C-alpha positions in Angstrom: 105.9 63.2 107.9 103.2 65.7 107.5 100.5 66.1 110.2 97.8 64.6 107.9 99.9 61.5 107.2 100.5 61.2 111.0 96.8 61.3 111.7 96.1 58.7 109.0 98.8 56.4 110.4 97.4 56.8 113.9 93.9 56.0 112.6 95.0 52.9 110.9 96.9 51.7 113.9 93.9 52.3 116.2 91.5 50.5 113.8 93.9 47.6 113.5 94.1 47.3 117.3 90.3 47.3 117.6 90.0 44.7 114.9 92.5 42.4 116.6 90.8 42.9 120.0 87.4 42.0 118.5 88.9 39.0 116.7 90.8 37.6 119.7 88.5 38.5 122.6 85.4 37.1 121.0 87.0 34.0 119.6 85.1 31.5 121.8 81.7 33.2 121.5 79.9 32.4 118.3 77.1 34.9 118.8 79.4 37.9 118.5 81.7 36.8 115.7 82.3 39.2 112.9 80.6 38.3 109.7 82.4 38.3 106.3 80.2 41.2 105.2 81.3 43.2 108.3 84.9 42.4 107.6 84.5 43.6 104.1 82.9 46.8 105.3 85.8 47.3 107.7 88.3 46.7 104.8 86.5 49.4 102.7 86.7 51.9 105.5 90.4 51.2 106.0 91.0 51.6 102.3 89.1 54.9 102.4 91.4 56.1 105.1 94.5 54.9 103.2 93.4 56.5 99.9 92.2 59.7 101.7 94.5 61.9 99.6 92.0 61.8 96.8 88.7 62.9 98.5 86.4 61.3 95.9 88.1 57.9 96.2 88.5 58.1 100.0 85.0 59.1 100.7 83.6 56.7 98.2 85.3 53.8 99.8 84.2 54.8 103.2 80.7 55.2 102.0 80.7 51.7 100.5 82.0 50.4 103.9 79.3 52.2 105.8 76.6 50.9 103.5 77.9 47.3 103.8 78.0 47.6 107.6 74.3 48.8 107.6 73.3 46.0 105.3 75.1 43.5 107.6 73.3 45.0 110.7 69.9 44.6 109.0 70.7 41.0 107.9 71.7 40.1 111.4 68.6 41.6 112.9 66.3 39.7 110.5 68.0 36.4 111.3 67.2 36.7 115.0 
């Protein structure tokens, strides 16, 4: 396993742990639940990490994920 593959694997594991913690810790609180749009953004960022070998595809997927996350933030701020 090359060092870059190891870093990608560690990144995926850490992001998965964070996602599980967010999902299970905030299960009872409806105010902090993750929205479907935020989940989709998280998925795009993970896909960008997975397909990071091709820079154009990896950065493109991460960019879409960040844009979706920003849109979700603005939608949540307007609804309050």
